[in-house]
N, C-alpha and C positions, 0 to 999 in steps of 0.2 A: 780581119774584116768579117770572117765567118762568125767570130765571137760577137760582133756587134749586131749582125743579122739575127743570131740566136737570142740575144738579149732583147732585141726589139720585138720578136715574136712572142716571147714570154710576157713582155709588158702588155701587149694587146690581147693576150689570152688565146691566141690562135693555135699554139702548140703546147697547151698545158696538159699534163698527164691526167689530172683529176677532173677535167672538164666534162667528161662523159657521166660522171656520178650525179651531177646536179639534177638533170632531168629524171633520173631514176628515183632520187630522193623526193622530188616534187610529186611524181606520179604515185609513190608509196603514200605520201601524206594525204593526197587527194583521195586515193582509194580508201585509206583508213577512215578519213572523215565521212565519206559516203557510207561506209560500212557501219560506223557508229550511229550516223543519222538514221539509217534503216533499222538498226536494232532499237533505238529509242522510239521510233514511230511504231514498231510492232509491239513494244512493251506498253506504250500508251493506249493503243487500240485494245490490247488484251485487258488492260486495267479497266477501261470503260465497260467491256463485256463482263468482267468480274463484278464491277459495281452494280450493273443491271441485274445480274444473277443474285447477288446479295440482297438487293432491294426486293426482288421477288420473294426471297425466303423470309425477309423481315416483314413484308406487307403483302400477303397473298391476295388480299382483296383488291389492292391497287393493280397487281399484275393480272388478276382475273378480269378486272374491268377493261384493261387494255385488250385482252383476248376476246372479250364479249363484243366489242365494237365491230369486230370483223364478222362474228357469227350473227350479230343483230342485223347487219346489212344483208345477210343471206336469209334472214327470217327464221332461223333455227332456234331461237331462244324461247323457253317455256318455263312455267312456274309450277311448283308442287306445294300445295297448302297443307300444312301439318295441323293436327288437332291441337286444341288448347293445352297449355302447360300451366299447372298450378303447383308452385314449389315453395318450400321454406327457404329463406335466405340464411346465410351464415353469420348473421348479426350476433354480437355478444348479448346474451340474455334472451335471444330468440324473439319470437313474436312478430317478425316481419316476413311477408311473403310476396311473391311475384306471380301475377297472372299474365301470360303472354301467348300470343298466337304468331307463328312464324311461317314464312314462305321461303322456299328454296328455289333459286333460279338455276336451270341447267341448260346446256347447249348440245346435249347428246340425244339422239333420237331414242335410245334405249334408257335414258335417264329416269323417266317416270317409273318404268318397271323395276329398275334397279333400286330406286329409292323405296318403292312400295315393298319389294322383297326384303329390304334391309331395315324396315320400319322399327323393329325392336332395337337394333344397334343405333339407329339414328336418334330415337327418343332417349336411349340411355346416355349417349354422348351429350345431348343437349341438356338433360336433367343434371348430369354430373357438372357440367359447366355452369349452369345457372345457379345451382346450390353452393358453388364455391365462392360466389360473390356476396358482398354486403349491399344493403340498400344504398348506402353512401356511394359505393362503386358505380352503381347503375343509374344514379340520378342525373348525371351530366351527359351531354351530348357525346363527349369524348369517351365516357364509360360505356355507353351504348355501342359506339363505333368499335371500341376495343373488344367488346363482347362478340360483335358480328364477325370481326376478323378472326377471333379465337374459334368461334364455331365453324367458320368457313375452313380454316386449316384443319380442324379435327374431322369434319365431315368429308373433306377431300381425301383424308388419310383412310377413313373407314370404308368409303365406297368411291375409290378413285375413277372407276370407269363410268360413273354417272355424269361426270362433267359438271359438277356443281361449281358455279362461279359467283354466287351471291346469296346472301342471307338477308331477309327483309323482315322487319317487325311490322306485323299487321295490327296488333294491339299490345299494349304494355302498361300494366297497372301495378304500381308498388303500394303496399299497405303495411 
């Protein structure tokens, strides 16, 4: 009779030796799933931050425009007008030149003095950049936008403390 009771208990699972392992396995699986989900969430968040940083490096003008909106609200944005540039372009055969006047937007209270003190460097960077282009490069809107982005990146490198965040064309004549 004892054998029949033992067989009945085993059939309904109430006296099974491995019965305590199932909750441990389920708990491990759930914990592992939560851990993997957390890892994927953090990786995705870091990926978005990396994409934003990469976009800032690729397009400094766009990144600067985002930072300007905050400083513009505070009323701290100013402009520095540069003297006219007259340069020969790098067209094959020569004979093409550019006459341009630029303004630099800065958001640092010391920006004007820093730009003024660095005037020779600023003009050199701009002249080097302008003379490296052809008239064909600069005729389109995209060409001008690329030039402004290039100048912004170079000027931000030359005088980083000035807070230059925009380059604007005041006059632009190709001949």
